[in-house]
N, C-alpha and C positions, 0 to 999 in steps of 0.2 A: 355569516361570518366566514373568513378564510381560514382554513385548516393549517396548522403549523405541523410540519414532518421534520424529523432529523434523520439524516443518514451518516452513520459514522463509518467511514473509511478507515478500516483496520490493518496496519501491516501485522503479518504473522510474527510469531515469536523467533528466537534463535534456532538455528538448524544445526544438527549434528554433520559436521563437514571438517572432519580432521585433515583432510588432503587439500583444502583451500580451492576446490574446483568451482568454477563458474557453473553452478548446477542449472541455472535458468529454468526451462520448462522440463527438464529431466525427471523421470519417475524415480521413487525410491529414496528421496531425501526427506527425512522426518524431524520433527521437533527434537532439540536436545533436552535433557532433564531441566535445564535452565529455560529453555523455551517453553515447555510445560507449565512452569511455575509462573511464567510471564503471562500464559494464557488464562492460567487460574486467577491471577490478580486482577486482570482486566474484567474477567467474568464476576469477580466480587465487587469491582468498582461500578460496574453496570448494573447489579443485581436489583436495584431499586428504581431503575429507570423504566420507561414504558416501551420495553422492546417487543414488538410483535412479529418481526421477520429477521432472520439470519440467514444470510447468504456468503458463499464462499467462491473463490477460485478452485478449479478441480484439483489443483495440486495438493499433495499430502500435508505438506507444512501449513496450508491455509485452512484445510478441512480440520485438522487436529487444532489449531488456533480456535477455530469457530466452536468445536464441540462443547467446551465447558459453558461457553455463553448460551448456546442453544438449550442445554440440560438445565441452567437455572432459570430458564423461562418456560421450560416444557415445550420448546420448539424443535422441529425438525430443520436440518441444516440443507437449505436450497444450493444448487449449483449453478453458477453463471460462467460461462467460459470467456466471456469478455473481461472478467476480473483477473485472467491469467496474467504470469509474468510477461515483460516484453520479450520478442524474439531477439535473439543474439547469435552471431555467427561464431562466437568464441565458447559457446556452450559446450560444457563437457571438458574443458581444458583449464589449466591454472594460468590465469591471466597476468602477465608481468613482463618485465623486460630482461631480466636476468635469466632465470631457469623457466621462464612461463613462455605463453604462446608468441609474445612479441619478439622473441629472439629469432623467429623464422621469417626471413624476408617474404614468403608467400602471404604472411598475414598483413603485410603493411598495406595492401590495396584496399583494405576494409577501413583504413583510417584517414580516408582522403576528405572527407566532409563531416564535421562534428555538428553541424547544424541541421543534419537530416535526421539521424545519423547514418552514415554509410555502413556501419557495422551491425546495424540491427533494424528493428521495425521502426518506421518513420514516426516521429513524434506526434504528427497531425493524426495519423491512424490510431495512436494509442489514444490520444485525447477523444477522438470520436467515439470508439469502443467504451471507454470509461465513462464518458458522459451519458451514453445510452444505459450503461448498467446502473449508474446512480439514478437514473430516471425511473427505471424499472423497479428498483429497491425502494425508491419515494412512493411510487404508485401502490407497492405491496403493502405499505406501512401508513397509509394517509390518515394524518392525525395522530400518528404515534411516533415511534423511532424504530429503525432498522440498522443492523449491524452488517457491513460488507466487507469480508476480509479478503485483501489483496496484497500487494507487493510493492516494494518502495518506489520503483520507476514508474509503474502505472499510477500510483496514488499522487506522487509529486507532479507528474503531468497533468492530471486532472484538476489538480489545485492551481496550478500555474495557468491553465486554459481558463478556468473559471475567473480567476483574478485579472485575467487580460495581460499576462506577463510573457515574454519570450518564452519558447519551449525550449530551446538549446540552452544549457546551464553546466555548471561544473558539479558533477555528482557529490563531490565531496562536500557541497554546502546544501545537500537537500535538508530540509526539517522534516525528518521522516524516520524516527528511530524505531527500533523494534518494538513491536506491541503497541505502537503509538495510534492515536485516534485524531484524525482529521475530519471534523463533524460539519456537515454541510446542512444548513437549515434552511428550510423552504416554507414560504406563506403561499398556499395553492402549489402552483407549479412555478413559482418565481423563488429563485435562489437570492436570499437576503443576508446571510452572513456564513462565514466559514472560521471554525475555531480549531486549535490545536492543543491537545494535551498528551501526557506521557504518565498514565498510571502506574506503569512498572519502571519507572525511571530508576528507582533505586536497585533494581535487579540488572541493570545495564552494566555489561563489562567496562572496567574503568577507561579502556581506550575508545570506547563508543561514547560514554556519557557527556561528552562535549560537542558532539558532531551536530552540524546544523544549528548551532547557537552563535550565529555570527551576525545577527542582525539583517540577513538578507530577506528574511520573511516574518510578517508580524504573527503573533500569537493568535489573533483573531481579526478578521476583516469583516465590517458591514457594507453593505451595497446600498447606495441611495434608491429613493423611489424612482 
């Protein structure tokens, strides 16, 4: 009989970032108090699930999000660098037209190709490393469930690639809210469905609660035999 394995790709919780910096892969950005509440909420949601492996991006916000899940299941948190945030040339800057990085003409050269994208890590490279990280988490939790904590762009690109949708997109329409779960179900090595849920939805700030709910992606998708 083929083993069923579920890998929950989880986005980290809210980050303390009062300056509105595009922090990307920079160290020193931790969960806010609300972000810790989100992480605890998801840990409670998954408490009765058959979680045997928890892995996270090396960034602090991902590690802190994974911690209560690992604690609830008596598991150490593994680290996988392939789950890290997407690279971006605007990292460390406030991104915007008015008083942000885009007011400087020297930044405009990075905005020439949204299909690649020209301002950061190529989407296809992101997809390849994320699918490899998913496969590793699946193999570590064969016949059980795993949680892999990552970041919005990598999670959305992994889902788009798996669902055979185009990789370039409008970031405002990603269905990947803070502390959400994008769940990949496998029969053996074969991906058979992808689901999406928001266990901490009631904790989302009001301006984020409706993001990604525009009909651009299904809540669950099954793949034919």
